[in-house]
mmCIF file of the N, C-alpha and C atoms, coordinates in Angstrom:
data_MODEL
# 
_entry.id   MODEL 
# 
loop_
_atom_site.group_PDB 
_atom_site.id 
_atom_site.type_symbol 
_atom_site.label_atom_id 
_atom_site.label_alt_id 
_atom_site.label_comp_id 
_atom_site.label_asym_id 
_atom_site.label_entity_id 
_atom_site.label_seq_id 
_atom_site.pdbx_PDB_ins_code 
_atom_site.Cartn_x 
_atom_site.Cartn_y 
_atom_site.Cartn_z 
_atom_site.occupancy 
_atom_site.B_iso_or_equiv 
_atom_site.pdbx_formal_charge 
_atom_site.auth_seq_id 
_atom_site.auth_comp_id 
_atom_site.auth_asym_id 
_atom_site.auth_atom_id 
_atom_site.pdbx_PDB_model_num 
ATOM 1   N N  . UNK A 1 1  ? 54.502  15.893  -10.004 1.00 0.00 ? 1  UNK A N  1 
ATOM 2   C CA . UNK A 1 1  ? 53.261  16.101  -10.010 1.00 0.00 ? 1  UNK A CA 1 
ATOM 3   C C  . UNK A 1 1  ? 52.355  15.095  -9.222  1.00 0.00 ? 1  UNK A C  1 
ATOM 4   N N  . UNK A 1 2  ? 51.377  15.731  -8.563  1.00 0.00 ? 2  UNK A N  1 
ATOM 5   C CA . UNK A 1 2  ? 50.693  15.145  -7.385  1.00 0.00 ? 2  UNK A CA 1 
ATOM 6   C C  . UNK A 1 2  ? 49.222  14.329  -8.065  1.00 0.00 ? 2  UNK A C  1 
ATOM 7   N N  . UNK A 1 3  ? 48.949  13.174  -7.446  1.00 0.00 ? 3  UNK A N  1 
ATOM 8   C CA . UNK A 1 3  ? 47.979  12.745  -8.189  1.00 0.00 ? 3  UNK A CA 1 
ATOM 9   C C  . UNK A 1 3  ? 46.914  12.432  -6.797  1.00 0.00 ? 3  UNK A C  1 
ATOM 10  N N  . UNK A 1 4  ? 45.685  12.623  -7.082  1.00 0.00 ? 4  UNK A N  1 
ATOM 11  C CA . UNK A 1 4  ? 44.621  12.387  -5.768  1.00 0.00 ? 4  UNK A CA 1 
ATOM 12  C C  . UNK A 1 4  ? 43.793  11.145  -6.415  1.00 0.00 ? 4  UNK A C  1 
ATOM 13  N N  . UNK A 1 5  ? 43.822  9.959   -5.460  1.00 0.00 ? 5  UNK A N  1 
ATOM 14  C CA . UNK A 1 5  ? 42.436  9.278   -5.980  1.00 0.00 ? 5  UNK A CA 1 
ATOM 15  C C  . UNK A 1 5  ? 41.692  8.922   -4.770  1.00 0.00 ? 5  UNK A C  1 
ATOM 16  N N  . UNK A 1 6  ? 40.556  8.613   -4.741  1.00 0.00 ? 6  UNK A N  1 
ATOM 17  C CA . UNK A 1 6  ? 39.500  8.463   -3.796  1.00 0.00 ? 6  UNK A CA 1 
ATOM 18  C C  . UNK A 1 6  ? 39.014  7.110   -4.292  1.00 0.00 ? 6  UNK A C  1 
ATOM 19  N N  . UNK A 1 7  ? 39.294  5.955   -3.434  1.00 0.00 ? 7  UNK A N  1 
ATOM 20  C CA . UNK A 1 7  ? 38.478  4.633   -3.242  1.00 0.00 ? 7  UNK A CA 1 
ATOM 21  C C  . UNK A 1 7  ? 37.598  4.681   -2.311  1.00 0.00 ? 7  UNK A C  1 
ATOM 22  N N  . UNK A 1 8  ? 36.424  4.595   -2.495  1.00 0.00 ? 8  UNK A N  1 
ATOM 23  C CA . UNK A 1 8  ? 35.349  4.130   -2.071  1.00 0.00 ? 8  UNK A CA 1 
ATOM 24  C C  . UNK A 1 8  ? 34.806  2.928   -1.943  1.00 0.00 ? 8  UNK A C  1 
ATOM 25  N N  . UNK A 1 9  ? 34.783  2.245   -0.962  1.00 0.00 ? 9  UNK A N  1 
ATOM 26  C CA . UNK A 1 9  ? 34.445  0.846   -0.780  1.00 0.00 ? 9  UNK A CA 1 
ATOM 27  C C  . UNK A 1 9  ? 33.347  0.669   -0.147  1.00 0.00 ? 9  UNK A C  1 
ATOM 28  N N  . UNK A 1 10 ? 32.488  -0.146  -0.672  1.00 0.00 ? 10 UNK A N  1 
ATOM 29  C CA . UNK A 1 10 ? 31.137  -0.340  -0.094  1.00 0.00 ? 10 UNK A CA 1 
ATOM 30  C C  . UNK A 1 10 ? 31.184  -1.521  0.300   1.00 0.00 ? 10 UNK A C  1 
ATOM 31  N N  . UNK A 1 11 ? 31.001  -1.917  1.827   1.00 0.00 ? 11 UNK A N  1 
ATOM 32  C CA . UNK A 1 11 ? 30.797  -3.591  2.002   1.00 0.00 ? 11 UNK A CA 1 
ATOM 33  C C  . UNK A 1 11 ? 29.867  -4.238  2.028   1.00 0.00 ? 11 UNK A C  1 
ATOM 34  N N  . UNK A 1 12 ? 29.768  -5.283  1.899   1.00 0.00 ? 12 UNK A N  1 
ATOM 35  C CA . UNK A 1 12 ? 28.526  -6.070  1.606   1.00 0.00 ? 12 UNK A CA 1 
ATOM 36  C C  . UNK A 1 12 ? 27.517  -5.662  2.830   1.00 0.00 ? 12 UNK A C  1 
ATOM 37  N N  . UNK A 1 13 ? 28.111  -5.536  3.833   1.00 0.00 ? 13 UNK A N  1 
ATOM 38  C CA . UNK A 1 13 ? 27.098  -5.456  5.205   1.00 0.00 ? 13 UNK A CA 1 
ATOM 39  C C  . UNK A 1 13 ? 26.043  -4.201  4.722   1.00 0.00 ? 13 UNK A C  1 
ATOM 40  N N  . UNK A 1 14 ? 26.937  -2.872  4.482   1.00 0.00 ? 14 UNK A N  1 
ATOM 41  C CA . UNK A 1 14 ? 26.197  -1.747  4.180   1.00 0.00 ? 14 UNK A CA 1 
ATOM 42  C C  . UNK A 1 14 ? 25.476  -1.910  2.986   1.00 0.00 ? 14 UNK A C  1 
ATOM 43  N N  . UNK A 1 15 ? 25.922  -2.600  2.010   1.00 0.00 ? 15 UNK A N  1 
ATOM 44  C CA . UNK A 1 15 ? 24.980  -2.818  0.694   1.00 0.00 ? 15 UNK A CA 1 
ATOM 45  C C  . UNK A 1 15 ? 23.471  -3.488  0.861   1.00 0.00 ? 15 UNK A C  1 
ATOM 46  N N  . UNK A 1 16 ? 23.668  -4.638  1.789   1.00 0.00 ? 16 UNK A N  1 
ATOM 47  C CA . UNK A 1 16 ? 22.790  -5.748  2.276   1.00 0.00 ? 16 UNK A CA 1 
ATOM 48  C C  . UNK A 1 16 ? 21.709  -4.641  3.247   1.00 0.00 ? 16 UNK A C  1 
ATOM 49  N N  . UNK A 1 17 ? 22.241  -3.579  3.963   1.00 0.00 ? 17 UNK A N  1 
ATOM 50  C CA . UNK A 1 17 ? 21.368  -2.617  4.926   1.00 0.00 ? 17 UNK A CA 1 
ATOM 51  C C  . UNK A 1 17 ? 20.830  -1.995  4.155   1.00 0.00 ? 17 UNK A C  1 
ATOM 52  N N  . UNK A 1 18 ? 21.462  -1.351  3.015   1.00 0.00 ? 18 UNK A N  1 
ATOM 53  C CA . UNK A 1 18 ? 20.615  -0.107  2.253   1.00 0.00 ? 18 UNK A CA 1 
ATOM 54  C C  . UNK A 1 18 ? 19.627  -0.486  1.343   1.00 0.00 ? 18 UNK A C  1 
ATOM 55  N N  . UNK A 1 19 ? 19.795  -1.888  0.666   1.00 0.00 ? 19 UNK A N  1 
ATOM 56  C CA . UNK A 1 19 ? 18.758  -2.507  -0.069  1.00 0.00 ? 19 UNK A CA 1 
ATOM 57  C C  . UNK A 1 19 ? 17.506  -3.167  0.432   1.00 0.00 ? 19 UNK A C  1 
ATOM 58  N N  . UNK A 1 20 ? 18.032  -3.811  1.884   1.00 0.00 ? 20 UNK A N  1 
ATOM 59  C CA . UNK A 1 20 ? 16.925  -4.129  2.504   1.00 0.00 ? 20 UNK A CA 1 
ATOM 60  C C  . UNK A 1 20 ? 15.827  -2.781  3.268   1.00 0.00 ? 20 UNK A C  1 
ATOM 61  N N  . UNK A 1 21 ? 16.591  -1.497  3.314   1.00 0.00 ? 21 UNK A N  1 
ATOM 62  C CA . UNK A 1 21 ? 15.673  -0.406  3.816   1.00 0.00 ? 21 UNK A CA 1 
ATOM 63  C C  . UNK A 1 21 ? 14.817  0.148   2.841   1.00 0.00 ? 21 UNK A C  1 
ATOM 64  N N  . UNK A 1 22 ? 15.580  0.216   1.488   1.00 0.00 ? 22 UNK A N  1 
ATOM 65  C CA . UNK A 1 22 ? 14.754  0.620   0.567   1.00 0.00 ? 22 UNK A CA 1 
ATOM 66  C C  . UNK A 1 22 ? 13.738  -0.393  0.072   1.00 0.00 ? 22 UNK A C  1 
ATOM 67  N N  . UNK A 1 23 ? 13.952  -1.729  0.151   1.00 0.00 ? 23 UNK A N  1 
ATOM 68  C CA . UNK A 1 23 ? 12.847  -2.468  -0.037  1.00 0.00 ? 23 UNK A CA 1 
ATOM 69  C C  . UNK A 1 23 ? 11.669  -2.527  0.879   1.00 0.00 ? 23 UNK A C  1 
ATOM 70  N N  . UNK A 1 24 ? 11.990  -2.040  2.516   1.00 0.00 ? 24 UNK A N  1 
ATOM 71  C CA . UNK A 1 24 ? 10.900  -2.389  3.211   1.00 0.00 ? 24 UNK A CA 1 
ATOM 72  C C  . UNK A 1 24 ? 10.089  -0.711  3.027   1.00 0.00 ? 24 UNK A C  1 
ATOM 73  N N  . UNK A 1 25 ? 11.231  0.276   2.665   1.00 0.00 ? 25 UNK A N  1 
ATOM 74  C CA . UNK A 1 25 ? 10.335  1.460   2.401   1.00 0.00 ? 25 UNK A CA 1 
ATOM 75  C C  . UNK A 1 25 ? 9.461   1.261   1.238   1.00 0.00 ? 25 UNK A C  1 
ATOM 76  N N  . UNK A 1 26 ? 9.815   0.613   0.145   1.00 0.00 ? 26 UNK A N  1 
ATOM 77  C CA . UNK A 1 26 ? 8.921   0.627   -0.722  1.00 0.00 ? 26 UNK A CA 1 
ATOM 78  C C  . UNK A 1 26 ? 7.341   -0.266  -0.588  1.00 0.00 ? 26 UNK A C  1 
ATOM 79  N N  . UNK A 1 27 ? 7.831   -1.135  0.308   1.00 0.00 ? 27 UNK A N  1 
ATOM 80  C CA . UNK A 1 27 ? 6.926   -1.858  1.045   1.00 0.00 ? 27 UNK A CA 1 
ATOM 81  C C  . UNK A 1 27 ? 5.649   -1.359  1.734   1.00 0.00 ? 27 UNK A C  1 
ATOM 82  N N  . UNK A 1 28 ? 6.410   -0.523  2.269   1.00 0.00 ? 28 UNK A N  1 
ATOM 83  C CA . UNK A 1 28 ? 5.402   0.565   2.990   1.00 0.00 ? 28 UNK A CA 1 
ATOM 84  C C  . UNK A 1 28 ? 4.808   1.245   2.413   1.00 0.00 ? 28 UNK A C  1 
ATOM 85  N N  . UNK A 1 29 ? 5.156   2.023   1.237   1.00 0.00 ? 29 UNK A N  1 
ATOM 86  C CA . UNK A 1 29 ? 4.400   2.850   0.320   1.00 0.00 ? 29 UNK A CA 1 
ATOM 87  C C  . UNK A 1 29 ? 3.470   2.141   -0.468  1.00 0.00 ? 29 UNK A C  1 
ATOM 88  N N  . UNK A 1 30 ? 3.846   1.173   -1.020  1.00 0.00 ? 30 UNK A N  1 
ATOM 89  C CA . UNK A 1 30 ? 2.715   0.495   -1.806  1.00 0.00 ? 30 UNK A CA 1 
ATOM 90  C C  . UNK A 1 30 ? 1.722   -0.311  -0.784  1.00 0.00 ? 30 UNK A C  1 
ATOM 91  N N  . UNK A 1 31 ? 1.731   -0.540  0.448   1.00 0.00 ? 31 UNK A N  1 
ATOM 92  C CA . UNK A 1 31 ? 0.728   -0.756  1.720   1.00 0.00 ? 31 UNK A CA 1 
ATOM 93  C C  . UNK A 1 31 ? -0.084  0.365   1.978   1.00 0.00 ? 31 UNK A C  1 
ATOM 94  N N  . UNK A 1 32 ? 0.702   1.222   1.958   1.00 0.00 ? 32 UNK A N  1 
ATOM 95  C CA . UNK A 1 32 ? -0.187  2.717   2.132   1.00 0.00 ? 32 UNK A CA 1 
ATOM 96  C C  . UNK A 1 32 ? -1.321  2.932   0.885   1.00 0.00 ? 32 UNK A C  1 
ATOM 97  N N  . UNK A 1 33 ? -0.785  2.906   0.046   1.00 0.00 ? 33 UNK A N  1 
ATOM 98  C CA . UNK A 1 33 ? -1.467  3.251   -1.607  1.00 0.00 ? 33 UNK A CA 1 
ATOM 99  C C  . UNK A 1 33 ? -2.839  2.229   -1.482  1.00 0.00 ? 33 UNK A C  1 
ATOM 100 N N  . UNK A 1 34 ? -2.643  0.806   -0.987  1.00 0.00 ? 34 UNK A N  1 
ATOM 101 C CA . UNK A 1 34 ? -3.600  0.152   -1.187  1.00 0.00 ? 34 UNK A CA 1 
ATOM 102 C C  . UNK A 1 34 ? -4.742  0.417   -0.071  1.00 0.00 ? 34 UNK A C  1 
ATOM 103 N N  . UNK A 1 35 ? -4.162  0.822   1.181   1.00 0.00 ? 35 UNK A N  1 
ATOM 104 C CA . UNK A 1 35 ? -5.419  1.179   2.123   1.00 0.00 ? 35 UNK A CA 1 
ATOM 105 C C  . UNK A 1 35 ? -5.841  2.342   1.912   1.00 0.00 ? 35 UNK A C  1 
ATOM 106 N N  . UNK A 1 36 ? -5.057  3.561   1.023   1.00 0.00 ? 36 UNK A N  1 
ATOM 107 C CA . UNK A 1 36 ? -5.924  4.700   1.097   1.00 0.00 ? 36 UNK A CA 1 
ATOM 108 C C  . UNK A 1 36 ? -6.674  4.455   -0.118  1.00 0.00 ? 36 UNK A C  1 
ATOM 109 N N  . UNK A 1 37 ? -6.368  3.931   -1.000  1.00 0.00 ? 37 UNK A N  1 
ATOM 110 C CA . UNK A 1 37 ? -7.360  3.857   -2.222  1.00 0.00 ? 37 UNK A CA 1 
ATOM 111 C C  . UNK A 1 37 ? -8.583  2.973   -1.834  1.00 0.00 ? 37 UNK A C  1 
ATOM 112 N N  . UNK A 1 38 ? -8.569  1.967   -1.172  1.00 0.00 ? 38 UNK A N  1 
ATOM 113 C CA . UNK A 1 38 ? -9.445  1.159   -0.347  1.00 0.00 ? 38 UNK A CA 1 
ATOM 114 C C  . UNK A 1 38 ? -10.126 1.959   0.594   1.00 0.00 ? 38 UNK A C  1 
ATOM 115 N N  . UNK A 1 39 ? -9.818  2.636   1.355   1.00 0.00 ? 39 UNK A N  1 
ATOM 116 C CA . UNK A 1 39 ? -10.220 3.594   2.178   1.00 0.00 ? 39 UNK A CA 1 
ATOM 117 C C  . UNK A 1 39 ? -11.244 4.716   1.482   1.00 0.00 ? 39 UNK A C  1 
ATOM 118 N N  . UNK A 1 40 ? -10.990 5.428   -0.066  1.00 0.00 ? 40 UNK A N  1 
ATOM 119 C CA . UNK A 1 40 ? -11.603 6.189   -0.556  1.00 0.00 ? 40 UNK A CA 1 
ATOM 120 C C  . UNK A 1 40 ? -13.024 5.401   -1.344  1.00 0.00 ? 40 UNK A C  1 
ATOM 121 N N  . UNK A 1 41 ? -12.590 4.329   -1.903  1.00 0.00 ? 41 UNK A N  1 
ATOM 122 C CA . UNK A 1 41 ? -13.792 3.609   -2.493  1.00 0.00 ? 41 UNK A CA 1 
ATOM 123 C C  . UNK A 1 41 ? -14.881 3.096   -0.780  1.00 0.00 ? 41 UNK A C  1 
ATOM 124 N N  . UNK A 1 42 ? -14.459 3.033   0.385   1.00 0.00 ? 42 UNK A N  1 
ATOM 125 C CA . UNK A 1 42 ? -15.450 2.829   1.517   1.00 0.00 ? 42 UNK A CA 1 
ATOM 126 C C  . UNK A 1 42 ? -16.216 4.281   1.741   1.00 0.00 ? 42 UNK A C  1 
ATOM 127 N N  . UNK A 1 43 ? -15.460 5.183   1.749   1.00 0.00 ? 43 UNK A N  1 
ATOM 128 C CA . UNK A 1 43 ? -15.917 6.447   1.887   1.00 0.00 ? 43 UNK A CA 1 
ATOM 129 C C  . UNK A 1 43 ? -17.143 6.881   0.713   1.00 0.00 ? 43 UNK A C  1 
ATOM 130 N N  . UNK A 1 44 ? -16.815 6.520   -0.527  1.00 0.00 ? 44 UNK A N  1 
ATOM 131 C CA . UNK A 1 44 ? -17.748 6.785   -1.840  1.00 0.00 ? 44 UNK A CA 1 
ATOM 132 C C  . UNK A 1 44 ? -19.145 5.691   -1.285  1.00 0.00 ? 44 UNK A C  1 
ATOM 133 N N  . UNK A 1 45 ? -19.298 4.646   -0.850  1.00 0.00 ? 45 UNK A N  1 
ATOM 134 C CA . UNK A 1 45 ? -20.231 3.859   -0.810  1.00 0.00 ? 45 UNK A CA 1 
ATOM 135 C C  . UNK A 1 45 ? -20.996 4.193   0.336   1.00 0.00 ? 45 UNK A C  1 
ATOM 136 N N  . UNK A 1 46 ? -20.334 4.627   1.599   1.00 0.00 ? 46 UNK A N  1 
ATOM 137 C CA . UNK A 1 46 ? -20.912 5.016   2.735   1.00 0.00 ? 46 UNK A CA 1 
ATOM 138 C C  . UNK A 1 46 ? -21.644 6.614   2.259   1.00 0.00 ? 46 UNK A C  1 
ATOM 139 N N  . UNK A 1 47 ? -21.139 7.223   1.462   1.00 0.00 ? 47 UNK A N  1 
ATOM 140 C CA . UNK A 1 47 ? -22.047 8.443   0.814   1.00 0.00 ? 47 UNK A CA 1 
ATOM 141 C C  . UNK A 1 47 ? -23.134 8.420   0.379   1.00 0.00 ? 47 UNK A C  1 
ATOM 142 N N  . UNK A 1 48 ? -23.260 6.662   -0.336  1.00 0.00 ? 48 UNK A N  1 
ATOM 143 C CA . UNK A 1 48 ? -24.478 6.647   -0.738  1.00 0.00 ? 48 UNK A CA 1 
ATOM 144 C C  . UNK A 1 48 ? -25.733 6.254   0.091   1.00 0.00 ? 48 UNK A C  1 
ATOM 145 N N  . UNK A 1 49 ? -26.884 6.538   -0.549  1.00 0.00 ? 49 UNK A N  1 
ATOM 146 C CA . UNK A 1 49 ? -28.053 6.314   0.173   1.00 0.00 ? 49 UNK A CA 1 
ATOM 147 C C  . UNK A 1 49 ? -28.409 4.768   0.238   1.00 0.00 ? 49 UNK A C  1 
ATOM 148 N N  . UNK A 1 50 ? -29.295 4.498   1.326   1.00 0.00 ? 50 UNK A N  1 
ATOM 149 C CA . UNK A 1 50 ? -29.707 3.041   1.443   1.00 0.00 ? 50 UNK A CA 1 
ATOM 150 C C  . UNK A 1 50 ? -30.510 2.425   0.216   1.00 0.00 ? 50 UNK A C  1 
ATOM 151 N N  . UNK A 1 51 ? -31.069 3.400   -0.530  1.00 0.00 ? 51 UNK A N  1 
ATOM 152 C CA . UNK A 1 51 ? -31.737 2.871   -1.718  1.00 0.00 ? 51 UNK A CA 1 
ATOM 153 C C  . UNK A 1 51 ? -30.604 2.564   -2.951  1.00 0.00 ? 51 UNK A C  1 
ATOM 154 N N  . UNK A 1 52 ? -29.529 3.362   -2.918  1.00 0.00 ? 52 UNK A N  1 
ATOM 155 C CA . UNK A 1 52 ? -28.811 3.057   -3.860  1.00 0.00 ? 52 UNK A CA 1 
ATOM 156 C C  . UNK A 1 52 ? -27.796 2.105   -3.598  1.00 0.00 ? 52 UNK A C  1 
ATOM 157 N N  . UNK A 1 53 ? -27.278 1.893   -2.493  1.00 0.00 ? 53 UNK A N  1 
ATOM 158 C CA . UNK A 1 53 ? -26.767 0.761   -2.086  1.00 0.00 ? 53 UNK A CA 1 
ATOM 159 C C  . UNK A 1 53 ? -27.820 -0.742  -2.177  1.00 0.00 ? 53 UNK A C  1 
ATOM 160 N N  . UNK A 1 54 ? -28.789 -0.553  -2.125  1.00 0.00 ? 54 UNK A N  1 
ATOM 161 C CA . UNK A 1 54 ? -29.589 -1.572  -2.294  1.00 0.00 ? 54 UNK A CA 1 
ATOM 162 C C  . UNK A 1 54 ? -29.824 -2.294  -3.686  1.00 0.00 ? 54 UNK A C  1 
ATOM 163 N N  . UNK A 1 55 ? -29.878 -0.948  -4.657  1.00 0.00 ? 55 UNK A N  1 
ATOM 164 C CA . UNK A 1 55 ? -29.766 -1.341  -6.042  1.00 0.00 ? 55 UNK A CA 1 
ATOM 165 C C  . UNK A 1 55 ? -28.227 -2.246  -6.233  1.00 0.00 ? 55 UNK A C  1 
ATOM 166 N N  . UNK A 1 56 ? -27.196 -2.150  -5.964  1.00 0.00 ? 56 UNK A N  1 
ATOM 167 C CA . UNK A 1 56 ? -26.141 -2.571  -5.787  1.00 0.00 ? 56 UNK A CA 1 
ATOM 168 C C  . UNK A 1 56 ? -26.134 -3.858  -5.066  1.00 0.00 ? 56 UNK A C  1 
ATOM 169 N N  . UNK A 1 57 ? -27.254 -4.059  -4.658  1.00 0.00 ? 57 UNK A N  1 
ATOM 170 C CA . UNK A 1 57 ? -27.054 -5.634  -3.669  1.00 0.00 ? 57 UNK A CA 1 
ATOM 171 C C  . UNK A 1 57 ? -26.181 -5.574  -2.531  1.00 0.00 ? 57 UNK A C  1 
ATOM 172 N N  . UNK A 1 58 ? -26.048 -4.176  -1.678  1.00 0.00 ? 58 UNK A N  1 
ATOM 173 C CA . UNK A 1 58 ? -25.562 -4.007  -0.933  1.00 0.00 ? 58 UNK A CA 1 
ATOM 174 C C  . UNK A 1 58 ? -26.403 -3.689  0.496   1.00 0.00 ? 58 UNK A C  1 
ATOM 175 N N  . UNK A 1 59 ? -25.760 -3.978  1.811   1.00 0.00 ? 59 UNK A N  1 
ATOM 176 C CA . UNK A 1 59 ? -26.340 -3.388  2.641   1.00 0.00 ? 59 UNK A CA 1 
ATOM 177 C C  . UNK A 1 59 ? -25.305 -2.425  3.757   1.00 0.00 ? 59 UNK A C  1 
ATOM 178 N N  . UNK A 1 60 ? -25.294 -1.660  4.323   1.00 0.00 ? 60 UNK A N  1 
ATOM 179 C CA . UNK A 1 60 ? -24.420 -0.936  5.142   1.00 0.00 ? 60 UNK A CA 1 
ATOM 180 C C  . UNK A 1 60 ? -23.618 -1.373  5.677   1.00 0.00 ? 60 UNK A C  1 
ATOM 181 N N  . UNK A 1 61 ? -23.922 -2.662  6.247   1.00 0.00 ? 61 UNK A N  1 
ATOM 182 C CA . UNK A 1 61 ? -23.188 -3.395  6.835   1.00 0.00 ? 61 UNK A CA 1 
ATOM 183 C C  . UNK A 1 61 ? -21.859 -4.243  6.438   1.00 0.00 ? 61 UNK A C  1 
ATOM 184 N N  . UNK A 1 62 ? -22.334 -4.293  4.927   1.00 0.00 ? 62 UNK A N  1 
ATOM 185 C CA . UNK A 1 62 ? -21.339 -5.164  4.209   1.00 0.00 ? 62 UNK A CA 1 
ATOM 186 C C  . UNK A 1 62 ? -20.339 -4.636  3.177   1.00 0.00 ? 62 UNK A C  1 
ATOM 187 N N  . UNK A 1 63 ? -20.433 -2.779  3.530   1.00 0.00 ? 63 UNK A N  1 
ATOM 188 C CA . UNK A 1 63 ? -19.165 -2.329  2.677   1.00 0.00 ? 63 UNK A CA 1 
ATOM 189 C C  . UNK A 1 63 ? -17.977 -2.928  2.926   1.00 0.00 ? 63 UNK A C  1 
ATOM 190 N N  . UNK A 1 64 ? -17.517 -2.699  4.192   1.00 0.00 ? 64 UNK A N  1 
ATOM 191 C CA . UNK A 1 64 ? -16.291 -3.515  4.285   1.00 0.00 ? 64 UNK A CA 1 
ATOM 192 C C  . UNK A 1 64 ? -15.754 -4.637  3.786   1.00 0.00 ? 64 UNK A C  1 
ATOM 193 N N  . UNK A 1 65 ? -16.774 -5.722  3.683   1.00 0.00 ? 65 UNK A N  1 
ATOM 194 C CA . UNK A 1 65 ? -16.743 -7.112  3.252   1.00 0.00 ? 65 UNK A CA 1 
ATOM 195 C C  . UNK A 1 65 ? -16.725 -6.895  1.583   1.00 0.00 ? 65 UNK A C  1 
ATOM 196 N N  . UNK A 1 66 ? -17.265 -5.929  1.191   1.00 0.00 ? 66 UNK A N  1 
ATOM 197 C CA . UNK A 1 66 ? -17.646 -5.704  -0.387  1.00 0.00 ? 66 UNK A CA 1 
ATOM 198 C C  . UNK A 1 66 ? -16.088 -5.133  -0.879  1.00 0.00 ? 66 UNK A C  1 
ATOM 199 N N  . UNK A 1 67 ? -15.566 -4.115  -0.278  1.00 0.00 ? 67 UNK A N  1 
ATOM 200 C CA . UNK A 1 67 ? -14.159 -3.360  -0.430  1.00 0.00 ? 67 UNK A CA 1 
ATOM 201 C C  . UNK A 1 67 ? -13.176 -4.502  -0.627  1.00 0.00 ? 67 UNK A C  1 
ATOM 202 N N  . UNK A 1 68 ? -13.095 -5.037  0.412   1.00 0.00 ? 68 UNK A N  1 
ATOM 203 C CA . UNK A 1 68 ? -11.813 -5.914  0.860   1.00 0.00 ? 68 UNK A CA 1 
ATOM 204 C C  . UNK A 1 68 ? -12.291 -7.624  0.116   1.00 0.00 ? 68 UNK A C  1 
ATOM 205 N N  . UNK A 1 69 ? -13.305 -7.708  -0.447  1.00 0.00 ? 69 UNK A N  1 
ATOM 206 C CA . UNK A 1 69 ? -13.379 -9.182  -0.869  1.00 0.00 ? 69 UNK A CA 1 
ATOM 207 C C  . UNK A 1 69 ? -12.535 -9.902  -1.360  1.00 0.00 ? 69 UNK A C  1 
ATOM 208 N N  . UNK A 1 70 ? -11.753 -9.210  -2.094  1.00 0.00 ? 70 UNK A N  1 
ATOM 209 C CA . UNK A 1 70 ? -10.572 -10.094 -2.886  1.00 0.00 ? 70 UNK A CA 1 
ATOM 210 C C  . UNK A 1 70 ? -9.601  -10.529 -2.159  1.00 0.00 ? 70 UNK A C  1 
ATOM 211 N N  . UNK A 1 71 ? -9.752  -10.232 -0.355  1.00 0.00 ? 71 UNK A N  1 
ATOM 212 C CA . UNK A 1 71 ? -8.317  -10.849 0.570   1.00 0.00 ? 71 UNK A CA 1 
ATOM 213 C C  . UNK A 1 71 ? -9.139  -11.643 1.100   1.00 0.00 ? 71 UNK A C  1 
ATOM 214 N N  . UNK A 1 72 ? -10.491 -12.047 1.236   1.00 0.00 ? 72 UNK A N  1 
ATOM 215 C CA . UNK A 1 72 ? -10.861 -13.097 1.916   1.00 0.00 ? 72 UNK A CA 1 
ATOM 216 C C  . UNK A 1 72 ? -11.385 -14.374 1.044   1.00 0.00 ? 72 UNK A C  1 
ATOM 217 N N  . UNK A 1 73 ? -11.455 -15.498 1.662   1.00 0.00 ? 73 UNK A N  1 
ATOM 218 C CA . UNK A 1 73 ? -11.421 -16.629 0.734   1.00 0.00 ? 73 UNK A CA 1 
ATOM 219 C C  . UNK A 1 73 ? -12.383 -17.488 1.430   1.00 0.00 ? 73 UNK A C  1 
ATOM 220 N N  . UNK A 1 74 ? -13.787 -17.268 1.185   1.00 0.00 ? 74 UNK A N  1 
ATOM 221 C CA . UNK A 1 74 ? -14.916 -18.023 1.771   1.00 0.00 ? 74 UNK A CA 1 
ATOM 222 C C  . UNK A 1 74 ? -15.344 -19.172 1.131   1.00 0.00 ? 74 UNK A C  1 
# 
């Protein structure tokens, strides 16, 4: 009787490449999600009138700073 076996060897180089590839891919997705969600916030604030922004204590020029304020250290 004949027996067929298949031995698949994944070298460390290939395994390292795949794990680096998927890690970079996930970082890209996370980065895109952060930018997209902040962009939506900017668009919502830009749609408000100057009076509504003034009630929030904002000027139209301050919208990007307000949205990205957690990234700045001043």
